[in-house]
N, C-alpha and C positions, 0 to 999 in steps of 0.2 A: 352642258357646265353647273348643272347640279351635280354631277359626280365629281367631279374636280372639287366642286365648296363641301363635298363630304369625303375624298382625300386628305382635303386641306384641315379639315375641322378632328380627323383621324389623327393626321399627323402631329397637330401641335396638343394634344390628348395624350397620343401615344407617346410621343417623342419629346418636344420641347417643356411642356411642362414636367416631367418628373426630372430629366434633366437640368432644369434653373430650381427645383426644390434639391435636388443633389449640389449642386452652385452654393446653396445657398450653405446647405449644413456642414458645405465641406469650407464655406468663410468661416461660420459661426465655430467651427475645433481649429481652422487656422488661428482667429482672436484669440481663443480662450491657451489654445499654445504659446502664442505669444506672449501671456500674461503669465503662463508658468514660466517661462524660461528669463522674462524682467525678474519675476521673483526670485528665482533659482540664482540671478544673475548679482542681483543686492545682497542675500546670502551670503553669497562667494565672497563676495566682498568683505563682508561683516568677520567670516572666520578667518580671512585672510589676512586681518588687522590684531586679530586675539592671537596669542600667545598660550600655547596648550600645557606649557610649565605653572605659567601664572594663573590659567582657570583649576587648574588640576592643587594649586595650593590655595586657593580662593575657598576653594571645595572642602579643600581638610581644617581648614580656617575655622568655617560658619558650620563643619560639622561639630570640632572640638565641641563647641561652643550649643550648639542643638544638635547631636544625633537622628540617625536615620533609625535610631528604634531604642526600647527605653534603657540601655546602657547601662544597667544597674552596678557596674565595676565600676566605670567613670564618677557615677554617685559615690561612692563607697572610698575610690580613693583621692575623689577631692576633697569630703569629710577627715578624712586620716589626715591629706597635707595640712589643710586646715588648722583642725585641732591641732595639731602639730607645731604651726607656725605662732598661733594664739596661746597654747601652752592651754585650754582645757582639760577636759579630760571628756570623752564620749563614755555616756553610760550606756545608752540603749539606741535602737533605730530598732524601727516599725514600719512597713505598709499599711499606709491607710483604709487602702480600698483593699481587700480581698479579693486573688483573684487577678490582679492589676498589671500581675506577670505574664499571665498567658496570654499566648500567639491571637488571637480571634480578638484581645480588650483593643487592638494596637490598630484594629480596622475600625474603630466604630468611634466618634466626635462629641461629646458633650456640647450639651447648646455655650458652656461656659468657652471650652475647647475651641469650638468652630466661631467664637467673638474674636478671639486674640488670636485663630491661625495657627493652633499647635497643638498638638496631645501633651497631656502632660501624667507625670509618674507622682504621685501624692505617696509622702512619707514625714514620718514623726520622728524627730532624735531629741535625746535627752543629754543635754552638756554639763560638766560639772566644773570650777574653780571661779576665781574671784570675777569680782562687777566689772570692772576694766577688760578682763580677760573675755568675759562673753561678748561685754559690747566689742571688739574686738573683732571676735568671732560671728559675730553676728553684720558686721559690717563687713566682711571679708566675705562671709557665704554668696553675698550678694553682688560680689562683684568678679569673681572668677570668673574666667570663660566657661565652663561648664555653667550654662545659665540656672538659676534657682529662683523662684518664688518664694517671697517669706510672708507666711500667711500669718498667723498669731503666734506667741509667746507668753510661758506664765512660768512668772519667773519664783522659787522656793528660796526664802535665803534661811541659812544654816549656820551660824557662829562667823567664821569670817568666809566663810564661801556662798554660793550663789550654785543654783541648780534650774537650768533653764530647759524649759519643755517645748520644742521648736515645733510648729507645725509648714513645712515645703515641699515645693513642687517641683520635679527636676521637669526641663520641655524637653520635646524630643521628634521628630516631624518626617515619618520614613520618604524613601527615595520615592520620584513618578514614577508609578508602574508603568507609563507610555510617554512619549515624548512627539508626537505626532506626526504627520504625515511628511516627505521630502521637502514638500513647499511651502511647508508652515513656516510664515514669515519668523525671524526673530530681531531682535534691539541688541546694538553693544549694551554694557552696563551704565547706569546712569551716573552722576554726581553724587545723588543719594545712596547707592549699591557701592560706588567706590570708598564713602566715608564711613558706610557702615561695616564694611570688610575691615579696613583701619581701626576701626572703632575695638572692632572685635579681636583682635590679633594684638590690638594694646593691653589687653586683658590679659592679665598672668597667668598661663595653663599651668593647672594644680592636677588633672588628670591625667590617666594614660591616653598615646596617643587613637585616632581614633584610624584604621585601617580603609580605603577606598578600594573595595573589591571590585570584579569583572561588573560590567554594566547589566543590569538584571529587567532594564525597560525596554518594551516591545515596540516597534517604530512599525507606526502603522502606516500601509503603503495602500491608500484606496486609488480609487478612479481620477483623485486629484493629479495622481502624481503621473506628469505627461510618458513616461519611461514605463507604465505597467503595460503588465501583456495583456 
């Protein structure tokens, strides 16, 4: 009887307990895979309800307002267009922060930039015209699709003309470097997002178009990916 008891105990410890542990491990993995599959199905449903051309147009619209880089060319063409529409003469254009167009500067955010959630390129502009033309210029430059923030303005009156020194900031926001894992959840555009896109689209476009190149973001495929090798 003693031998039988010892053999039985050895069988439990050597065979049954490890098998039970393995079964529990497999059960946990199956539950994890079931959750991943559910997320993937939900993501597939959302993606199937989206139109690729619409998403691309939305991206182009938003990028024309807040480009993915400093895009000095869109700043210059916008100023040129608005000055031509309002009749003012551009006297000079100065980048306020030395080195602000350097590549490394795009990787850093000041406290103010972090607060508003966007990078800014500060510059100063001097324009000359009548008071009505200056007023029209300031109104239009703050309402075009290439978004600017007007800081301060200094007016100098000479005879029938007015010279305005205006401090502005051009917004830009780099595309994300990573897009998350394959099973990262996504959500469809909310009503507020749609309204924002519509409002931006309604703004007059005075700059050169923004091109959308090939995607450079890296896709993370970590251990949470159920199809990872």
